C-alpha positions in Angstrom: 0.3 0.1 0.3 1.8 3.0 -0.8 -0.6 5.4 1.7 -1.7 3.5 4.6 -4.3 4.5 6.8 -5.1 2.8 9.7 -8.4 2.7 12.3 -8.6 1.9 15.9 -11.5 0.6 17.7 -12.6 -0.5 21.2 -13.8 -3.5 21.6 -16.7 -4.0 24.0 -14.3 -5.1 27.0 -12.4 -1.6 26.3 -9.5 -3.5 24.3 -8.7 -1.2 21.1 -7.9 -3.0 18.0 -5.7 -1.7 15.3 -7.0 -2.0 11.7 -5.6 -1.3 8.6 -7.7 0.7 5.5 -8.2 -1.1 2.4 -11.1 1.0 0.9 -13.8 3.3 1.5 -17.1 3.7 0.1 -20.4 5.1 0.4 -23.5 3.1 -0.8 -27.0 4.4 -0.5 -26.2 7.3 1.2 -23.9 4.7 4.2 -20.1 4.3 4.4 -18.2 1.4 4.3 -14.7 0.2 5.0 -12.8 -2.7 4.1 -10.1 -2.7 6.0 -7.5 -5.7 7.5 -5.6 -6.7 10.7 -2.0 -7.0 9.8 -0.2 -5.6 6.5 0.8 -9.1 5.1 -1.3 -11.1 2.1 -2.4 -13.5 5.3 -4.8 -11.1 6.8 -7.8 -11.1 7.5 -10.3 -8.6 6.2 -13.7 -7.3 7.0 -16.1 -5.2 5.8 -17.1 -2.4 8.6 -20.7 0.0 8.6 -20.4 3.5 9.6 -23.6 3.5 12.3 -22.4 6.5 13.8 -25.0 10.0 13.7 -23.8 13.1 11.9 -23.7 15.0 15.4 -21.4 11.9 16.9 -17.8 12.8 16.7 -16.3 9.6 17.2 -17.8 7.3 14.3 -19.8 4.2 15.2 -18.7 1.0 13.4 -20.4 -2.4 13.8 -18.9 -5.3 11.4 -21.0 -6.2 8.5 -21.5 -10.4 8.4 
């Protein structure tokens, strides 16, 4: 990746988990991120949906199954 963008998510247990953002897109007004848990090719990929409201300062993401 030429320019790495990372996000840190906090789990319900209060643990911080870092993800590398591969792609960002908007579909029907909803924002989605394609993220991976490692820089390596062997990492797991996940899709996150932005569930935050416009007035919230921090984004709220949920995993898409």
